[in-house]
C-alpha positions, 0 to 999 in steps of 0.5 A: 327785061332790059338787055342793056340796062346801062348806068341806071343807079347811083349809090351815095355814101357819106364817108365816116359820117359822124366823125366828118360832121364833128370835124366840120363843126370843129375845124380843130379836129380836121386832119386828126384821129377822131372817134365818136363815142356814146360816152367818155369811157375807155370801156365803150366802143367807137360809134364812128372813126375819122379816116385819120383814126382808121389809118391806125386800124380803129373802126366802128365797134373798136373798144376805146381802151384798145383804140387808145393803145392803137393811137395814143393821140386819139380824140374821143368826141361824144356823139350828137345825133341831133346834129347828125340828123340836121346835116342829113336833112341839109344833104338831102336838100342838096342831093335833090337839086341834081337827082331824084332820091329813090330810097334813103337807106340810112342816115349816111346812104341813099340810092337814086334811079337816074333819069334816062337822059342821065344814064351815061358816063358823061351825064352821071359823072357831071351829077356826081361832081356837082353833088360833091362840089355842092356839099363842100360849098353849101354844107362844108368842106370836111364832108366827103362822099363816095359814089357808085354808079351801076346797072342796079342798086346793089352793084352801085353800092358795091362800086361805091365801096370800091374807092373810099374816101371821096371816090367815084366808081362806075361798073358799066355792063360791059365791065361785068362780071370782070371787075367783081371777080377780084373782090373778097366775099366781104366786099359784097353787100350783105356778106359779113364774117359769119356769112363769109364762114358759111 
């Protein structure tokens, strides 16, 4: 067992991905509360919400009728999954210029096991900043990501969730478990409301 695993893992999470792609495709949507929906109906739910919509309490799964009461100026945009897949593939191409991809977890999340020479704060920070800059320059300025870097992929995912949007968070071994002790149970990967109750 590696007694000092260092910063082996990087977890990459695109922020409000579907809504961000819609804002990238249509600049008139930028800075506005946007909900991506499966159909134009008040009786469906949001598939995704921009950070401007999240500021009103709207999130994935919020019923649109309720969302419009929470935010009367909400803009509902029909989902276009083909476009989201195209952006996903372009983002993967950008990512592999800088670091290997260990696993693609979903359309907006992936993890990377960093090469041994990159497992320090300076090198990992450079990868993260270059990745963000490459996405803004080559994919679009409306596309943001949060990045977590830690000794294993689960901790890296937790780190990535600690600062959103557009965050970069390290959980080095010397800071553990201290920085985890103030988190809520639901901040930990895999623990939802039902698991929290149990």
